[in-house]
N, C-alpha and C positions, 0 to 999 in steps of 0.2 A: 437639115443635117440627117444624113440617113443612120440607122442602127448600126452598130458594130458587127464585123464580120467575124465574130467569133461563135463556137459549138455553144450549144445549151448546156452542155455539161460544163463546159467551161465558165461560162457566166455563173451557173450554181455555187460552183465552187469559190470565184471570187466574191460573191454576193456574201458567203459564209466567211471567207476570209478576213474580208472588210468590213462586215458587220453593217451592211446596207442593203437596201430592198433591191431585188433581182432589177426591177422596171429602172432603177437608178442606173444600175450597172449599164443596161442595154443603152442607156441615155447620155451617158457620160460620155465627153470629149475623148477622143482617143489617145492624145498626149497625155491627159490627166490618169487616163486608165492604165498606161505604161509607166507613168511614174509610181503609180500605187502598187503596180506587179513587180516593180524594180525595189520599192520598200519591202514587200513581204518577201522576196527572194533573200534581202540582207539579213531580216528578222531571223527566217529559217536557217540562213548559214551560221547564226551566232549558237 
């Protein structure tokens, strides 16, 4: 599995928002990362 195609800045923001290490973000399967991003968007909208 190759690393995700996201910028370093995006990865850092996601790691902080999800409360997980940066390395975990970079090796997370893409479909799971997308689910997490959707959850964050829903929480920010509230």
